[in-house]
mmCIF file of the C-alpha atoms, coordinates in Angstrom:
data_MODEL
# 
_entry.id   MODEL 
# 
loop_
_atom_site.group_PDB 
_atom_site.id 
_atom_site.type_symbol 
_atom_site.label_atom_id 
_atom_site.label_alt_id 
_atom_site.label_comp_id 
_atom_site.label_asym_id 
_atom_site.label_entity_id 
_atom_site.label_seq_id 
_atom_site.pdbx_PDB_ins_code 
_atom_site.Cartn_x 
_atom_site.Cartn_y 
_atom_site.Cartn_z 
_atom_site.occupancy 
_atom_site.B_iso_or_equiv 
_atom_site.pdbx_formal_charge 
_atom_site.auth_seq_id 
_atom_site.auth_comp_id 
_atom_site.auth_asym_id 
_atom_site.auth_atom_id 
_atom_site.pdbx_PDB_model_num 
ATOM 1  C CA . MET A 1 1  ? 6.508   45.377 12.540  1.00 0.00 ? 1  MET A CA 1 
ATOM 2  C CA . LYS A 1 2  ? 7.546   41.761 14.319  1.00 0.00 ? 2  LYS A CA 1 
ATOM 3  C CA . GLU A 1 3  ? 8.746   39.250 12.539  1.00 0.00 ? 3  GLU A CA 1 
ATOM 4  C CA . GLU A 1 4  ? 5.927   36.788 13.542  1.00 0.00 ? 4  GLU A CA 1 
ATOM 5  C CA . LEU A 1 5  ? 3.142   39.074 12.275  1.00 0.00 ? 5  LEU A CA 1 
ATOM 6  C CA . LYS A 1 6  ? 4.876   39.762 9.181   1.00 0.00 ? 6  LYS A CA 1 
ATOM 7  C CA . THR A 1 7  ? 4.612   36.085 8.788   1.00 0.00 ? 7  THR A CA 1 
ATOM 8  C CA . MET A 1 8  ? 0.907   36.326 9.448   1.00 0.00 ? 8  MET A CA 1 
ATOM 9  C CA . ILE A 1 9  ? 0.662   38.687 6.780   1.00 0.00 ? 9  ILE A CA 1 
ATOM 10 C CA . ILE A 1 10 ? 2.340   36.787 3.670   1.00 0.00 ? 10 ILE A CA 1 
ATOM 11 C CA . CYS A 1 11 ? 0.679   33.258 5.272   1.00 0.00 ? 11 CYS A CA 1 
ATOM 12 C CA . LEU A 1 12 ? -3.329  35.284 4.401   1.00 0.00 ? 12 LEU A CA 1 
ATOM 13 C CA . LEU A 1 13 ? -2.013  37.067 1.399   1.00 0.00 ? 13 LEU A CA 1 
ATOM 14 C CA . GLN A 1 14 ? -0.999  33.368 0.101   1.00 0.00 ? 14 GLN A CA 1 
ATOM 15 C CA . GLU A 1 15 ? -4.339  31.958 0.363   1.00 0.00 ? 15 GLU A CA 1 
ATOM 16 C CA . LYS A 1 16 ? -6.377  35.195 -1.578  1.00 0.00 ? 16 LYS A CA 1 
ATOM 17 C CA . ILE A 1 17 ? -9.312  33.352 -2.668  1.00 0.00 ? 17 ILE A CA 1 
ATOM 18 C CA . THR A 1 18 ? -10.319 32.573 0.991   1.00 0.00 ? 18 THR A CA 1 
ATOM 19 C CA . VAL A 1 19 ? -9.059  35.903 1.968   1.00 0.00 ? 19 VAL A CA 1 
ATOM 20 C CA . ILE A 1 20 ? -10.968 37.927 -0.445  1.00 0.00 ? 20 ILE A CA 1 
ATOM 21 C CA . SER A 1 21 ? -14.116 36.024 0.251   1.00 0.00 ? 21 SER A CA 1 
ATOM 22 C CA . TRP A 1 22 ? -14.209 37.565 3.750   1.00 0.00 ? 22 TRP A CA 1 
ATOM 23 C CA . GLY A 1 23 ? -14.703 40.757 2.832   1.00 0.00 ? 23 GLY A CA 1 
ATOM 24 C CA . ILE A 1 24 ? -12.062 42.649 4.410   1.00 0.00 ? 24 ILE A CA 1 
ATOM 25 C CA . THR A 1 25 ? -12.025 46.435 4.558   1.00 0.00 ? 25 THR A CA 1 
ATOM 26 C CA . ASP A 1 26 ? -10.382 48.823 7.156   1.00 0.00 ? 26 ASP A CA 1 
ATOM 27 C CA . ILE A 1 27 ? -6.694  47.009 7.073   1.00 0.00 ? 27 ILE A CA 1 
ATOM 28 C CA . GLN A 1 28 ? -5.058  48.725 10.130  1.00 0.00 ? 28 GLN A CA 1 
ATOM 29 C CA . ILE A 1 29 ? -1.552  47.551 11.156  1.00 0.00 ? 29 ILE A CA 1 
ATOM 30 C CA . THR A 1 30 ? 0.150   47.840 13.816  1.00 0.00 ? 30 THR A CA 1 
ATOM 31 C CA . ASP A 1 31 ? 3.657   46.427 15.519  1.00 0.00 ? 31 ASP A CA 1 
ATOM 32 C CA . THR A 1 32 ? 1.440   43.501 17.138  1.00 0.00 ? 32 THR A CA 1 
ATOM 33 C CA . ASN A 1 33 ? -1.840  43.147 15.426  1.00 0.00 ? 33 ASN A CA 1 
ATOM 34 C CA . LEU A 1 34 ? -3.797  43.006 12.230  1.00 0.00 ? 34 LEU A CA 1 
ATOM 35 C CA . ILE A 1 35 ? -7.290  44.552 12.462  1.00 0.00 ? 35 ILE A CA 1 
ATOM 36 C CA . PHE A 1 36 ? -10.068 44.308 10.028  1.00 0.00 ? 36 PHE A CA 1 
ATOM 37 C CA . LYS A 1 37 ? -13.689 44.617 9.467   1.00 0.00 ? 37 LYS A CA 1 
ATOM 38 C CA . ALA A 1 38 ? -15.197 41.535 8.129   1.00 0.00 ? 38 ALA A CA 1 
ATOM 39 C CA . ASN A 1 39 ? -18.241 41.028 5.905   1.00 0.00 ? 39 ASN A CA 1 
ATOM 40 C CA . GLY A 1 40 ? -18.206 36.699 5.545   1.00 0.00 ? 40 GLY A CA 1 
ATOM 41 C CA . LEU A 1 41 ? -21.431 35.080 5.555   1.00 0.00 ? 41 LEU A CA 1 
ATOM 42 C CA . LYS A 1 42 ? -20.958 33.830 9.657   1.00 0.00 ? 42 LYS A CA 1 
ATOM 43 C CA . HIS A 1 43 ? -19.202 37.052 10.833  1.00 0.00 ? 43 HIS A CA 1 
ATOM 44 C CA . LYS A 1 44 ? -19.823 40.343 9.954   1.00 0.00 ? 44 LYS A CA 1 
ATOM 45 C CA . GLY A 1 45 ? -17.624 42.998 11.910  1.00 0.00 ? 45 GLY A CA 1 
ATOM 46 C CA . ILE A 1 46 ? -13.927 43.285 13.510  1.00 0.00 ? 46 ILE A CA 1 
ATOM 47 C CA . VAL A 1 47 ? -11.251 41.026 13.659  1.00 0.00 ? 47 VAL A CA 1 
ATOM 48 C CA . ASP A 1 48 ? -8.289  41.358 15.372  1.00 0.00 ? 48 ASP A CA 1 
ATOM 49 C CA . ILE A 1 49 ? -5.384  39.227 15.236  1.00 0.00 ? 49 ILE A CA 1 
ATOM 50 C CA . GLY A 1 50 ? -2.643  39.231 17.582  1.00 0.00 ? 50 GLY A CA 1 
ATOM 51 C CA . ILE A 1 51 ? 0.663   37.854 18.326  1.00 0.00 ? 51 ILE A CA 1 
ATOM 52 C CA . HIS A 1 52 ? 0.292   35.162 21.489  1.00 0.00 ? 52 HIS A CA 1 
ATOM 53 C CA . LYS A 1 53 ? 2.710   33.257 23.095  1.00 0.00 ? 53 LYS A CA 1 
ATOM 54 C CA . ASP A 1 54 ? 1.582   29.804 21.385  1.00 0.00 ? 54 ASP A CA 1 
ATOM 55 C CA . GLY A 1 55 ? 0.818   31.407 17.727  1.00 0.00 ? 55 GLY A CA 1 
ATOM 56 C CA . TYR A 1 56 ? -1.463  33.856 17.406  1.00 0.00 ? 56 TYR A CA 1 
ATOM 57 C CA . GLN A 1 57 ? -4.811  35.211 18.992  1.00 0.00 ? 57 GLN A CA 1 
ATOM 58 C CA . ILE A 1 58 ? -7.882  35.901 17.109  1.00 0.00 ? 58 ILE A CA 1 
ATOM 59 C CA . LYS A 1 59 ? -10.442 37.650 18.400  1.00 0.00 ? 59 LYS A CA 1 
ATOM 60 C CA . ILE A 1 60 ? -14.161 38.107 17.282  1.00 0.00 ? 60 ILE A CA 1 
ATOM 61 C CA . ASN A 1 61 ? -17.545 39.215 18.732  1.00 0.00 ? 61 ASN A CA 1 
ATOM 62 C CA . ASP A 1 62 ? -15.474 39.283 22.633  1.00 0.00 ? 62 ASP A CA 1 
ATOM 63 C CA . LYS A 1 63 ? -14.228 35.866 21.961  1.00 0.00 ? 63 LYS A CA 1 
ATOM 64 C CA . SER A 1 64 ? -10.842 34.505 21.573  1.00 0.00 ? 64 SER A CA 1 
ATOM 65 C CA . TYR A 1 65 ? -8.913  31.767 19.980  1.00 0.00 ? 65 TYR A CA 1 
ATOM 66 C CA . ILE A 1 66 ? -5.725  30.749 19.564  1.00 0.00 ? 66 ILE A CA 1 
ATOM 67 C CA . CYS A 1 67 ? -3.914  28.895 16.726  1.00 0.00 ? 67 CYS A CA 1 
ATOM 68 C CA . THR A 1 68 ? -0.514  28.737 14.655  1.00 0.00 ? 68 THR A CA 1 
ATOM 69 C CA . ILE A 1 69 ? 0.442   29.613 11.291  1.00 0.00 ? 69 ILE A CA 1 
ATOM 70 C CA . ASP A 1 70 ? 0.046   26.240 10.268  1.00 0.00 ? 70 ASP A CA 1 
ATOM 71 C CA . ASN A 1 71 ? -4.002  26.917 10.528  1.00 0.00 ? 71 ASN A CA 1 
ATOM 72 C CA . ILE A 1 72 ? -4.457  30.289 10.911  1.00 0.00 ? 72 ILE A CA 1 
ATOM 73 C CA . VAL A 1 73 ? -6.097  30.416 7.675   1.00 0.00 ? 73 VAL A CA 1 
ATOM 74 C CA . ARG A 1 74 ? -8.332  27.791 8.239   1.00 0.00 ? 74 ARG A CA 1 
ATOM 75 C CA . THR A 1 75 ? -9.506  28.970 11.588  1.00 0.00 ? 75 THR A CA 1 
ATOM 76 C CA . LEU A 1 76 ? -9.937  32.433 9.841   1.00 0.00 ? 76 LEU A CA 1 
ATOM 77 C CA . ASP A 1 77 ? -12.415 30.730 7.358   1.00 0.00 ? 77 ASP A CA 1 
ATOM 78 C CA . ARG A 1 78 ? -14.187 29.114 10.203  1.00 0.00 ? 78 ARG A CA 1 
ATOM 79 C CA . LEU A 1 79 ? -14.720 31.816 12.372  1.00 0.00 ? 79 LEU A CA 1 
ATOM 80 C CA . ILE A 1 80 ? -15.849 34.099 9.222   1.00 0.00 ? 80 ILE A CA 1 
ATOM 81 C CA . GLU A 1 81 ? -16.891 32.629 6.039   1.00 0.00 ? 81 GLU A CA 1 
ATOM 82 C CA . HIS A 1 82 ? -17.730 29.189 6.677   1.00 0.00 ? 82 HIS A CA 1 
ATOM 83 C CA . THR A 1 83 ? -20.896 27.789 7.757   1.00 0.00 ? 83 THR A CA 1 
ATOM 84 C CA . ASP A 1 84 ? -22.516 24.674 8.078   1.00 0.00 ? 84 ASP A CA 1 
ATOM 85 C CA . ASN A 1 85 ? -24.193 24.761 5.212   1.00 0.00 ? 85 ASN A CA 1 
ATOM 86 C CA . TYR A 1 86 ? -21.828 26.958 2.785   1.00 0.00 ? 86 TYR A CA 1 
ATOM 87 C CA . ILE A 1 87 ? -22.483 25.265 -0.243  1.00 0.00 ? 87 ILE A CA 1 
ATOM 88 C CA . SER A 1 88 ? -26.034 25.717 -0.179  1.00 0.00 ? 88 SER A CA 1 
ATOM 89 C CA . ASP A 1 89 ? -25.648 29.187 1.326   1.00 0.00 ? 89 ASP A CA 1 
ATOM 90 C CA . ILE A 1 90 ? -23.157 30.272 -1.420  1.00 0.00 ? 90 ILE A CA 1 
ATOM 91 C CA . GLU A 1 91 ? -26.136 28.935 -3.965  1.00 0.00 ? 91 GLU A CA 1 
ATOM 92 C CA . ASP A 1 92 ? -28.936 30.822 -2.274  1.00 0.00 ? 92 ASP A CA 1 
ATOM 93 C CA . ILE A 1 93 ? -26.401 34.067 -2.828  1.00 0.00 ? 93 ILE A CA 1 
ATOM 94 C CA . ILE A 1 94 ? -26.211 33.636 -6.305  1.00 0.00 ? 94 ILE A CA 1 
ATOM 95 C CA . LYS A 1 95 ? -29.914 32.666 -7.346  1.00 0.00 ? 95 LYS A CA 1 
ATOM 96 C CA . LYS A 1 96 ? -30.198 36.261 -5.196  1.00 0.00 ? 96 LYS A CA 1 
ATOM 97 C CA . ARG A 1 97 ? -28.093 38.079 -7.706  1.00 0.00 ? 97 ARG A CA 1 
ATOM 98 C CA . ILE A 1 98 ? -29.471 36.484 -10.714 1.00 0.00 ? 98 ILE A CA 1 
ATOM 99 C CA . GLU A 1 99 ? -32.611 37.226 -9.853  1.00 0.00 ? 99 GLU A CA 1 
# 
């Protein structure tokens, strides 16, 4: 496994609460990629994170996004979980589970 991939995985593990909210399952780790299924508010499906010459390349829904280690968690959260009305979306989910 490449050192850049190890660094990225450690970065994700340090942000446990945020990463848990993505509903990650079916994790696959190759020499150069971290691939998983997400069940976030915004994205439900495959997320593929690979090493890129400028940092990391995130592939979601046939689109690619380039980010650095400094903003990888924030970028992933914006793509997978964080909606424009995040607080009210979370409140709605909680209300539905209580009812």
